[in-house]
Every structure is written in structure tokens, then in C-alpha cells.
Steps between C-alpha positions, in 0.01 A plus 500: 500500500461297817846431637391164624378382152760271328374568148675842445830339608448216267421736211812698591699181475368453150606848401841459648545169310394674171778748572749209552533605867516143647602626851209744509259243365600244767471757775148592386399130491635450835302791640188372321544158651551649848168680463324174407536438125425124451452436129797278410353413170468856396861577618647199316314570179566878494682562173698787650654275759631250253869612556451488881364144509866373469617680812523342843343814648189453292476139604550601870220753468276231351563284798389766744151521350249342733222296343 
């Protein structure tokens, strides 16, 4: 995989969230956003992130996404 591609990190966040690893999921989301992930709608509607949406860290990550 291309290390500059945000998609593998986003998918890793989904896998971490499925394992109930909130810390790991948030780390992978952060990395994905740093690499250019911009799809807020996808991130907020992602079923696996339902438990994370209540966290301030998830909110903070959403705020860092540039339009």
C-alpha cells in the first residue's frame, strides 16, 4: 500500500473499532486525516464509529478535516 494514501488508515480505524479498540481507531483516523482524508459525511455515518461519535477526541478530529 502507498504510505501516503489515507484509505488504508481509515480502513484500519474501522477494524480497530470493530474490535472495540477505541484508542487504536482514533489513532488510525488521525493518521488518515493527516494524510488527507476529507470525507466527513462518510466518517460520521460509519456504523463502526457510532461509539466514538460521543468522544471529544472524535469531535476534535472532525474539526481538523479541511473542506
